[in-house]
C-alpha positions, 0 to 999 in steps of 0.5 A, spaced: 499 500 499 505 504 501 508 503 494 502 505 491 502 511 495 509 513 494 508 512 486 502 516 486 506 522 490 512 521 485 507 522 479 504 528 481 510 531 483 513 530 476 507 532 473 507 538 477 514 540 475 517 539 482 520 532 481 525 529 476 524 525 470 528 519 469 532 520 462 537 514 460 542 515 455 540 512 449 547 508 449 544 505 456 537 503 453 541 500 448 545 496 452 539 494 457 535 492 450 540 488 448 542 485 455 534 483 456 534 480 449 540 476 450 537 473 457 531 471 453 534 467 448 539 463 453 533 462 457 529 460 450 535 455 449 535 452 456 528 450 455 529 447 449 535 443 451 531 441 457 525 439 453 530 435 448 533 431 454 526 429 457 524 427 449 531 423 449 529 420 456 523 417 453 526 414 447 533 412 449 535 413 456 542 411 456 544 416 451 540 422 455 545 420 460 550 423 456 556 419 461 556 425 465 561 429 460 556 435 461 557 438 454 550 438 451 553 437 443 556 431 445 550 428 448 546 430 442 551 427 437 550 420 440 543 420 437 544 425 431 550 424 428 
């Protein structure tokens, strides 16, 4: 509840010209956008690899184990040369 009150007070102050507006440098905004996109892509890649591993467990459990190598590409070459 306090956050809502604080947000309204801050918005009123800015609209009344008594507060500071946050303005980022264009370079910082670009870095923020690129960083967010990279994070999204990494999450998507991790999800896809996990989904593929789950499928491998259903169809070929020994291959899905990967022998503890920790390298995804080696594990996948067992199934898809």
